[in-house]
N, C-alpha and C positions, 0 to 999 in steps of 0.2 A: 070544227069544218061545217057543221050544220048552221051554226050562227052566221059565219062569214057568207056561206052561200045564200041563206035567207035574205041577209042585208043586201046583197048584190043581186037578187031575184035569179038566182041560178039554182037549178034543180040539184038535189043531192039525195042519194040513195045509199045507205050504210048497209054493207053486206058483211056475212060472217067470214072469217078467215077460211081459206080452203086448206084442207090437211092431207097429209099423205103419212099414213101409218101413224096416225096420232100426233105427228108434228106439224106445225103450222108451216106451210109452204112460204119460204122467204128466200132473199138472195144468200143468206148465210147458209141456209139448208142446201141450196144448190151448189154453192162454192164447196161445201164439205163434201158432197158426193163427187164433185169433179176432182178434188184434191185426193180423194180415196179411189179414183178411176171407177167409180160406180156410174157409169154413162146411162144405162138403162133408167135408172132412178132419177138422175139429173134430167133426162128427156121427158119423163112423166110429169115431173114438177114443172118443166118450161112450157109443157104442151106442144112441143117440138124438138126436133133433134138439135143437140148442141153442135154449133159450127165453127170452124177455124178458117179464116181468109189469109192468105199469104202469097207471096211472089216466089215463083219458081226459080231458084238459085243453082249455080252449078256446084256439084258434090265431087267426090272423088271417084265416081263411076264404079264403085263397088257392086252395086245392085245389078247394073247391067252386066258385069263380068260374071256374076252368079246367075244370070238369066232371067233376072226381075227387074227391069229397069225402073228407077223410082224418081219421082219429082220431089226435090228437097225443097222444102217451104222455108222461106225466112218469115217468121211470124212476130207480131208485136210482143216484146218482152214482157209486157203487163198481162198478156192473155193467159188464162189458166189452162194449162195443158195436162190433161189425164194421161198418166203413163200406162203404156201397154199396147197391144196389138188389136186394131179394131176393124170391123167391117164398116164400110163408109160408102156415101154417095158423093161425087165430085161434080161441081159445075165448072166447065170451060168453055168459053165462047159459046154460051147459050145451050150447050149440050150437057146432058145428065149422064154420067158415067160411073160404074161401080169400081170399088178400090178396097185395097187392103191398106191400113195406115198403121205405121209403126212410130210411137212417139216415145223416145228414151234416149239411151246414150249408145246404142249399138255396141254392146259389150263383147261379142264375139269377134268383131273385126276392128274395134277400137285401137288406135295406134298412140294416142296421145295420154299422157299421164293423168290429166285433169279432165274428166269427162264433160262434154257439153250436151245439153239437151238438143235432139234433133227431131224433126217431123218429116218422115218419109212417106211418100204416097206411091204405091204401086197400082196404077189404073190397070184394071183387067182389060184384055184384049185390046191393048193400045200401045203403040211403040213409035211416038213421034217426038221430036226434040221441041220442047215447049219452054225453054229459058226465057225469063222475064214476064211469062203470062201469070195472071192472076188467077188462083184457084180457090173456090170456097168449098170446103170439105166438111161434110155433114156426119158426124159419128152416129152409127145406129146402134152397134152392141159391140161389147168388148169381147174378143176371142180368147185372149189369153194374157198372162204377164210377159214382159220382155225377159228372156233367159239368155244366159251366157252358155253357148254350146261348145263342146269340147273340139269340134272340127267344123268346116264348112258344108261337108257332106250332111250332117245332121240338120244344120241350118237350113240347107236346101230342102230337105224332107219336111221340115217344119212350115216352110213358106208354102210349100205346095199344099199342105194340109190347111194352113191359113186361107188359101185361095178357095178350096172347096167349101170350107166353112162359111166363107164370106158368101159364095154363091148361093148356099143353103139358106143363110139368114136373109139375104136381100130377096130370094124367091118367097119367102115367108112375109116380108115386109114391103110389099110392092107399092104401098103408098107412102112409104117413108121418105 
């Protein structure tokens, strides 16, 4: 690289690899963190929060029936989606909003035999219909693994707790 740059009269400065816990930061390391839902570590390596962009599509309305309307995102099938429940920030029409994001199969309310990966975004203090809108979702921190609950009441209790934890996390990460 130095020879090519010198030949073409282009400046070149070689820098050492940046490391995270003795590992060279690379796309492979970041992908590994994402596949293992280690979002905080992925974010540190990236130097910014990992984000997902998708179009809001109509779901089955189950979140709304439970009291927590969600925007169901259609996401590029090649995008790495860490699984779990996350505190996040959402960009919608040039506004930044706080959200709880679930990426998984919805095991408590799933009705199909073959589970599909879904991305559901519950925007806090927001209750508008936004079908076909594009959302950018920036994952800040993982709250918990997705869990299959024995009943809807327990699920609702956990969602309320997820919302409280999200508010705490976001208040600590004002600049995220």
